[in-house]
N, C-alpha and C positions, 0 to 999 in steps of 0.2 A: 504494500500500500504506500502511496506517495504522501508523506506527511511533512515534507519540507519544500517550501516554495522559494524559488530563486527568481528575482526579477532583474533582467539585463536591459540595455538600451535597444540593441539591434536584434531583430528576429533571426538574422542569418547565422548568428553564433549560438542560438539557443540549443539546437540539437547537439552540437559539438560538446558544449559544456555539460549537457545532460548525460551524454555518454561517459564523460570523465567522472561524474559524481555518483552514478549508480541508481538503483531502482527506487530508493526512498525519495529522490528529488524530482520535482517538475520545474522546468525552466521556461518562463514566459518573458515577453518583451513589452516594454513601455513604448517602444518605437519613438524614442526621443523624449522631449519635454511633453508633459501632460497638462501643465498649467502655464498661464502667462498673466501679466498685469491686465486688469479689466479696462475697457474703454469707458470709464465713468469717472465721477468725481470732478474736481475743479479742472476745467480745460481738457477733460477726457484723459487725464494722466493716470487714473487708477490708483491715486494716492490720497490718503487722509493727511493733508498738509498741516492741519491744526494738531494732529496727534503724532508728532515726530515722523511725518511722512510715511506712516504705516501703509504698506502696500495692500491693495485689494486684488486678490487673484480670482481667476475663473478658469474652469476647465476649457481647454481649446476645443472648439466645436468638432473638429475631425477626430478628436481623441476620446469622445464620450463613450463610444463603443468599446475602446480599449480598456477604459477605466471600469466599465461594467463587467467585462470579461475577467479582469484582475480581481475585482471584488468577489465574483462568483468563485474564483479559484481559491479564495481564502477558506472556504468551507472545508472543515476537516483537517486543515493544516495546523501543525504544532509549532513549526519554526519558520521564520521568514528571513531571507537573506537579500539584501539590496546590493546588487553587484553591477551598478552602473559604472560608466567609464571613470578612470582614475584622474580626473581633473576637476576644476571648480564647477563646470557645467554638470558633470556627472554627480558631484556631491549635492548640488542643488536639486537635481532630478530625484535623487534618493530621498531628500528631505520632503519634496513635494509628494512623492509616493506615500511616504509615512503619514503625511497630513491628510491627503485625499482618501486613502484607504482606511484611515482611522485605526492604525495598528499600534497606537501608543500604549495600550494596555496589554499588548501581546508581545512575546519575546521576538525581537528582530535584531539583526546584526548587519553591519556594513562590511562588505568584503571588496578588496580591490586587487587586481592583477594586471601586470604590465604586458603580458603576452598570453595568448590563448593556447597554452600547452598544458598537458595533463599535470606535470609537476608544478607549474606555476599556479594553476587553478586549485589543486589539492592543498598546496601550501597556504594559499589565501584563505581557504575555508578552515584551516587549522588555526589561523591567527586573525580572527575577525576583530573589528573595533566598533565604536559608536560613530554616529554621523558627526563630522567636524563642523560645528555651527559657525565658526569663524570663516571657514571657506565658503559656507553657504551665504553668510553676510556679505562677503566680498563679491560673489557673483550677483547677489541681489542688488548691491549698490551700483554695480556696473549697469545692470538692466534698468534701474530707476533713473540713473543719471542720463543714460542714452535715451530713455523715454522722454524725460524733461526737455533735453536739447532737441531731440528729433521732432517731437510734437510741436513745440513752440516755434522753433526756427522754420520748420516746414510750412506751418500755417502762415507765418509772416511772409515767407518768400512767395507763397501762392498768391498772397494779396498784393505784394509789391512788384513781382516780376513774372508771375504766372509760372513759377518754377514748380518742380514736382516734390522735391524733398531735400533735407539737409540732415547732418548728423555729426556727432563728435569726431568719430574716426573717418567717416565718409568725406566730410568737408575738408579735413586736414589732408587727406590723401589726394583729393581733387586739387587742392592748392599746389601740391608738388608738381602735378602734371601741367597745370596752368602757368605756374612760375617758369617752368622750363620753356613752354611755348612763347612766353613773353621774352625770354632770353633770346630765343631763335629769331623772333620778329625784330628785335633790336640789334641783331648781329649785322655787322658790316663786313662783307667779304673783302679780303686783301690778297693780292697776288704776291707770290714769293717763288724763289727758285732753289732747287737742290742740285748740288754738284757731286758727281762721283767719278772715279777713274778706274780703269782696268789695267793692272800691271801683268806680271808673269802668271796668268791663270787665276787671278783673284781680283775682287773688287773692293775698293776702299772709299770712304766718305770724307769729304772735305770739312775740316773744322779749323777754328783759330787756335793759336797757341794756348789760350786760356781754356781750351776745350769747349768753348761755346760754339753752338752751331752757326754757320755762316748764314746771315740773313741778307739775301739779295732781293730787292723789291721790284726790279723790273728788268727788261731785256737789255737796256743800256748798261746797267751795272754789271750784268752777267757777262756781256761782251768784253767790257773793260777788264774784268777779273780773268777771263780765259786768256786774254792777251799776255797776262803777267805770269802764267803758269807753264810756259814752254821752257822749262829749266831742268836742272839735274835733280833726280829723286833718289834719296838715300834712306835706307833703313836705319833709323836713329835709336830705336829700342824694341826689344821683344820681351813681353811680360807673360809669364805663365803662372796660373794659380788654379787650385782645385776648388770646386764649388759643390756643396751638397744641397739636394732638394728634398724637403720633407713632405710626407703625405699629409693630406688635409684631415681635419678632425672628422669623427663619425657624424652622421647626419642628425641635425635638428629639423624641426618642421620647416623652418625658413630655408635652410641650406638645401634641403631635399627639393623644395619647390623651385629654387633657383637652378639647381643642377639638372633637374628633369626638364626644365624649360630650355636650357642651353644644349643639352646632349640629346634629348629625346623629342624636343619640340612640343612638350605637353604644356597647355595652359595650366595656371595654378590650380583652378578648380578641378580639372581633370586629374591632376596628380593626387589631390586629396581624396577624390572618389576611388581611385585605383588603390591607394595606400589603405583606405578604409577596408576595402575588400580583402586585401592581403592580410591585414590584422585580424579581421573576422574569420578568415580561413585558417588562422594559426601560423601563418608564414613569417610575419614580422612582429616586432614589439609595437606598443602603442605609438600612433603616428602624430600625436599632438604633444610636443615636448620642446622645452628650451635647453635641455640637458645634453652634454656631450659625454657624459659618464657611461662607462661600460661596467657591468657587474663582474665580479670575480669569476663566475661561471663562464660568462661570455669571453673574458680575457683568456681563460685557460683553453676553451674550445677553439678560439681564434689561433692561439699558439700552436696547438696540435695540427690544425688545418693548414696553416702556413708552412710548417715544417714538412708535413706530408706531401703537399702539392709542389713546394718550391725548394725545400731544403733548409737546413739550420741557418745558413748564412743570410737568408732572406728575412729572418725573424728579428724583430726588435720590439720589446715590450714598451708600451706607452700608456700611462694612466692620465686621464684628462679630468679637469675640473671645470665646471661651468663658470664663466666669468661675466655672463650677462647681468647687467645691472638690475634688470627686472625679471630675472629667472623665476619661473613659477614653481610648480611642484617638482620634487626631487626624483624625476623619472630617469630612466636610462635614455641614451640616444636611440635613434631608430636603427634597429639592426635585425638580421634574420633570427627567427626563433631557434632555428637549427643551422648554425653557420656552416656546418660541414656539408649541407645540401647545396650542390652547385646550381640546381634548377628546381623549378616547381611545375606543377600541372595547372595551367590556367590559360587565359587569353594571351595573345601576343603582347599586349600592352602590360598585363600583369607580370609576365615573364621578364620583360625588358626593365620594368621598374624594380623588380626583385633583384635582378642581376646588378643594377646600379647600386642598390643598397648593400648587397653582399660584398661587392668589390670595394666599396668605400670603407666598410667595416674592416675587412681583412687588410686593406692597404694601410689603415691606421695602426696596424700592428706589424708592419714590415719595415725593413731597413731603408735608410735614405738612398736615393739615387745619387751617384757620384759622377761629376763631370770634370774635365780639364778644359780650362778656358785659356785662350791665347789672344793677346792684344799686340798688334804690330803698329808702330808709329813710323810714318814715312815723312821725312823732312824735305821741304822744297827749298832749294838753294836761294838765299837772299830773299826770303818771303816770310811774312807773318802767319802764313797758313801752313797746315800740314794735313796729311791724309791718315785716317785711322781704319784699320781692318781688324775684324774679330773672327775667331774660329772657336768651335767647341766640339769636344769628343766625349761620348758617353763611356765612362770607365766601368761602372757597375749599375745595372738597371734598378736594383732595389725594388721599391713598391711599384715602379712602372711595369714590372714584369706581369702583374696581374691584369693590366689593361692591354697587354699585347701590342703596345705602341711600337711602331717602326720609327725609331729615333734616327732621323737623318743628320749625321754629323756634318757640320759646316767646317770643312778642312781647309787649312792654309798650306801652301807648298813649303818645303824646307827653305828657311831663310836665315841669313847671318847678319849680325849687326854690322853697320857701315857698308852693306852690300848696295851697289848701285843698281837700280831697277830700270828695266825697259818698259816704257809706257805704251800701251796699245791705243788708248783714247781717253779723253776727258769729255764727259757729257753733262750738260746742264738741262734740267727738266722744269718746265713751268708747273707750278702748283697753286692751289687756292686754299686759303684757310677755311676750316670747317666750323660750322656752328655746333653748339653742344648737342649731342644726340638726344633724340626723343627716347622716352623710356619704353623698354620692353616690359612684359610682366615680371620677368626675373629681376630686372634692374629696379623696378618699382618696389618689389618686395624687399630688396636690399636696402633701399632708402627708408622704407617703413621701419625696418629692424633697427637701422642706425639711429633714426630719430626717435625711437621708442613709441611709435604710433600704433596703438592696438597690440594684439598678440598674434603670433603666427597662425593660430587657429582662426583668426578673424580676417586674415589677408584675402583669402579666396572669396568669401562672401562679400567683402567690401568692394573688391574689384568688380565682381559680378553685378552688384547693386548699382555702381556708378555707370556701368555699361547699359544696364536695363533702363535706367532713368534717362538715358539719352545725353548724358554729360560727356561721354567718351566714346570714341570709335577705335576699334582695333583693326588695323588694315595695313596693307603694303602699298607704297606709292613709288612711282617711277621717278628717278632723279632727273637732273637737267643735263642735257648734252652740251659739252663745251669743246672748243678747239684748243688743244694743248701743243705748245711749241717745244721741240727738242733742238738744242744746239750742241753739235758734236765737233770736238777738235781732234783731228786725226791726220797724221802724216803732214803736219804743218799747214793743214787746211781746215777751214771752218765750214761745216755743212749744216743746213737747217731742214727740219722736216716737221710736219704737223700730223696730229692724229685726233680723232674724235673720241672723247671719253665721257662716261656718264658719272656725274657727281651728285651725291645726296640721295641715293636710293634708300628707301626705308622699307624694312621687311618686318611685318608683324609688330608694328609699333603702336603706341597709345596716343591718339590725337584728341585733344579736348574740343568739344563743340562750342558754338557761339554762346549758347545758354550757359555753358560751364564757365566761360570767361566772365559773363555778366554777373552770374551768381557769386563767383569768387571775389570779384571787385566789390560787390555789395557787402559781402561778409567782412572783407578787409576794412571797409569804411566804417562799419557799424559794430562788428563783433570780432575784432582782431584777436582778442584773447582766446576765443573758441577755436579758431583755426590755427592758432599759434602752436608750433611743434612742441615747445616747452610745456605748454598747458597740458597737452595730451599725454606727454611723458610723465609729468608730475602727477596726473590723475592715476596713471598706472602704478606709480609708487605708492599712492594712497590706498589703492586696492590691495597691494601687497601688505601694507601695514594693518589693514582691516583683517586680512587673512591670517596674519600673525598675532592678532589680538591686541595690537598696539594703538588702534584708533577706533572710536565708536562711529559706526557707519552713518547714523542719521545726523550727527553733528557736521560731518563732511558735506552731506547733501544740503543741510540748512545754510551753511556758510556760502555755498555756491548759489543756491536758489535765490536768496535775497537780492544779490547784485544782478543776477541774470534776469530775473523777473522784471526788475526796474528798467533794465536796459531794453527789454522787449517792449514794454509799455511806451517808453520814450521814442523808440524807433517807429512804432505804429503811429504815433501822434505826429512826429516831425519829419520822418524820412519820406522823400518823394518816390513815386513809382519809377521804376528803372527799366529802360528798354535797351540800355547799352548804346544809346545813340552817339554817333560820331558825325560831325559836320565836316564834309570833305571839301566844300568850296561852292562855287557858282557855275551853272551851266552857261558857257560862253554864248550860246545861241539865244536863250530866253532870259538870262540873268537871274533865273530862279535858283534857290538854294538846293544843293544836293547833299543828302545825308544818308546814313546807313544805320539800321537798328533792327531789333527783334520785332517781327510782326506776329500775327496770330498763328501763322503756319510756318514760321521760320524766319531767317534773316532776309531783309529786303532793302533795296535802294529806294529812296523817296525823292522825287523831284517836286519842289514847291512846298509851301506851308498851307494847311487847310484854312479857308476863310469862309465861315458860314454865311456872313452877310452878303458877300459877293458870290456865294454858291460856287466857290472854286475848290475843286478836289485835287489833291496831289496825284501824280502818276507814280506807279510802283513797278518794280521788277525784282523777281527773286534772285538771290545769289546762287551761283552754281555750287555744286558739292565741294569743289576745290577752292572756293573763295570764302573769306571770313571777315566779320565785322572789324576785327582787330587790325587788319593790314590791307584791306582793299583800297585801291587808289581812286582818285577822281576820274582818271581816264578809263579805268576798268568799269566804274559805276556808270559812266556815260554810255559806254559800249553796251552794257546790259539794258539800259533804258532804250537805247536805239533799237535793239533787237528783241525787246519784250513784246508781249502780245502776239501778234501775227508774225513778227520778225521781218526779215528781208524778203521782199517779193522777188521771186526768180522769174515768174511768168506763168503761163497757163498750160495745163496738161492737155495735149492735143486730142486725147481720146474723150475725157470727161468734160473738158472745158473748165475744170476747177482751178483755182489759184494754187500755186505751189510756193511755199515759203521755206526758209531755212532759219532756224532760231535756236536759242539756248533753252533747254529744258532743265529740270532740277538735276538730272544725272548725266548731262552732256548735250552735245549738239545733235539736232534732229532735223529731218526734212518733214514738212507738213503738207498733206494734200487735202485741200478744202478749207473753208472758213468755219470758225467755231459757231457762227450763227446760221449755218446751213442746216437743212432738215436732217441730213445724214452727218454723223459724227466724223471729224477729220481722221485721216489715216496718218500714221507716223512711221518713219523709218530712220534708224540710227545711222549716222555717217560712218563709213568704213575707214580703216586706218589709212592715213595720208590725206584724207579730206578735211578741210577746215571750213568754218562758217563763212569766212570772208572770200574763199576762192572756189567753193563748190558751184558748179554751173547747173543750169536748168536741165541740160541733157543728162548729167550725172545723177541729179535728183530723180529724174524720171526713171532711170535704170534701177535705182534703189527700190522703187515701188513695184518692180517686176519680181521681187523676192517675196515669198519663196517661188522658185521657178523649177519647172520640170527639166531635168538634164537628159533624160532618156530612160531606157529600160535595161535592166540587168536581171537575168534569170527569170524573165517573165513578169517582173515587178518594177514599179516606178522608182526612179531615183530623183530625189528632190533636194535642191540646194537652198539654204536659208541662213539667216543670222539669228542667233538666240542670245540669251543673257551672258553666255560664256564664249561668244564669238561665232564665226562662220562654221557651218557643218553641212553634211549631207545625210539624208534619211533614206533608208532602204529596208524594206521588210520589217518595219517597226523598230529598227536599230539605228542608232545615231553614231556617226563617225566625224570627229573634228577634222577640219581642214588644216593643212600646214600653213605656215606664215606666207609661203610663196603662192598659195592657191587663192584664187579670187572666186567667190560664189557667183559673181555675175558672168564669168566666162569659163568656168570649169567645164571640161568636156566629159562625156560619158566614159571615155577610155581612162581618163585620170581618176574619175570616181570609182571605176572598177578596181584600179590599182589600190586605192585607199581602203576599199571594202575588203579586198583579199588580204591586204597587209594587216588590217585589224583582226581578221579571222585567224591568221597565223599566230598573232599575239595571244588571242583567246585560247587557241589550241594548246599552247605551251602551259597555260594555266589549268586546262581541263584534265581532271583525273578520271572521271567517270560520268556518263550521262545515261538517262533512262528514256525508253520509248514511251512508257506509260504517261509521262507528263513532261513535255519538252521544256517546261519552265523550271524543272528541278534538275540540278546538276551538282556534282562534287568538284570543286575547283580549288586552286590555290589563291589565297587573297594576296594583297599587295606586299605582304611580308613573307610570302611563300609558305604560309600555314594552311593545311587543308580545312575546308569548311563546306557546309551545305549552302548552296545559293538558290534561293527560292523567293519569288515575288519581290525582287530587288533588295532582299535582305541576306546578309551573310551570317551564318551560324557556325561559330568555331567548334571544331571537333576536339575532344579531349586528347591528350598526348598519347594515351594507351590505345586509342582507336585506330584500326587499320582502315583507311578510307576505301581501298579497293575491295574490301570484303563486305561492305555495307550493301544491303539490298534496297530496292525501292521502298518497301514497307518500313525498313529501319529508318530511312531518311525521313519519311513522312511522320513517323513517331517523334523524331527529333524536332521537326518543324512544328507539329502540334503542341509539343511541350513548350517550345519557345514562345509561341503565340499565346498560350495560356498564361505564361509568366508575364508577358508584356501586358496582357489584359488586366491581370491582377495589379500590376504596378500603376496602370492608368487609374484604376479605381481607387 
């Protein structure tokens, strides 16, 4: 009979834990938080402000069924174990469960484990404790403070700016992104030149004798310098020294998020979701931690594993201590539960993240990598300049061995001091200074950690919230193509050549939207302390003091609330509505004022000022996706106004007699067939690569409206060329094939289309493992990572590692599909 009830947070680990504990135990899940602050009381804060800000809680609507099931499970139970996650949120969930289930009069115990292994779980149940009310108070204070700031600031912003939300961590995070964008907008590009020389089979860089880089500002300075360098070159010194490189610390939540972003391309939220699955499956330790500490068991297992896999000389014991100023609970670092296991059975993403964690853990217990570095200084006769060349050789791989890195030694040829060198050429290359880079998710996480904003567990939801609110866009943007000049001095002659290079390409970077810029400026003007980085970091310290029993939570809230509430009231009364308006100047044709601001549906350019008496209405034009209030120029604004509405009239369509325009739409330039006031809605066609709004002709626009076009027939079925959201393509037999960059959908032939279709089939064949005649939509193929999976109805269902795909029957595959769809349906509900 089951007489002991265990409540955990996640249902996915319930069965595993139940197997470890035995027949007496039943393990159920709360599925996260079951209660939250009520939307009631003064300002909907859910707080009794007159009674030391006492919180008023209510059961979350979606969790009422869960609570009912847990209450029913209490019948006949003699002991209750609250085994929620080992952090402040977990501690608070246990306390809420105790209160809601009314188990105060019954024996209950709090158990925590840092990994879901049998030994860890059994040990936790042998050493239970009571709920830590200081930890609960710390979490409760965080929730209350965030509710006060979030509710009051959001309401204010909705009134003044028509913004969606604000928050303590959210707004400080947004400020980081906006401040960087302002730096970029204020950046002034400068030209400079770099000089290098090739001697006897190696390259050296030009520096001054004080070892400062040579700064050449223009072509004239560069030419003058090159004229002075046609002299004798002598090796003046050769310095050799050894350098050791130490492995990085084991993973914390933050460092895992950053490394997974850099090496695996995972967004922060995705990393946390996969890590959660690995933890719940018993593969890794708890994934929310500030600690870099490893247990003695982990250290010993890591030692045995390193020696077994690489040998004694690769092992080096290291004991780490957390230095983080705001380090939370004394957990371990994130590590494999069983370090000796090289791999796990899971999805490709789970396997790759596990591999990253395992290698980082083992590397932290491995010897340093050893290098020999050589620095050669080359003196130029009667000159204040010199050339420096560097080389490096790997002497011992140490921890690099686990990463299987191919270290390419940068070798220098044998050289002697005072040796006279033969120069092959000297080359100067034009360069341009770069603005500070925009943040990737990994770089933003690093900033949040350094500034003490939030906790590692809050980084992913914070970034996600900012994106969902429309404050930020994560995307890649093409750089600007420039002409770069190379000046080469060789055989007493100077030769010049130019090349086209792309500068400033951004890949998966975070771009603030116009509303983000306006909101941040408003908060800077009125609530500087809230978005100040020190405020957020100081608040985190106070949460720690509450957790350690050194600060009374409601006194902290009271001190903050009095000043904050007064500031809110003053701002409501005195601050004007803010649209982020910038006056750009006057229209030279009409003399009317041109401005840019936030409109009801996004940023707009406005020509003129409204005059109700004269019944004059301004003219408006929407900004393009790549334009922003912060930096749009008067000339760009006038161009938008010129091409707004119907746009530039190209002429009439000879078939329908309708007007054809070309204009800017929200997401780029388009051709428009027909007027907006016609009975039939206008048709639109995006301009192809190489076409611009200023140069596109009537004939070219007419051709665009011929898409999609029939190319011909192949295998008795039509082949159609068209342009979609991802570019030009051909469609054949319900299958889509993207066109190459050199293919034009307006002129592609049936012969070329056949080539592309057959080429695509060959690629698909290489991925195909098995197909079934019973249902041609069901196949077993390799996914993009080469892992076998069932492909059905445009869904990929990964097969487990111990499944042989070639042995599966049609019925086996359909069972896998049905099981997957049932799981998806449950998740939706």
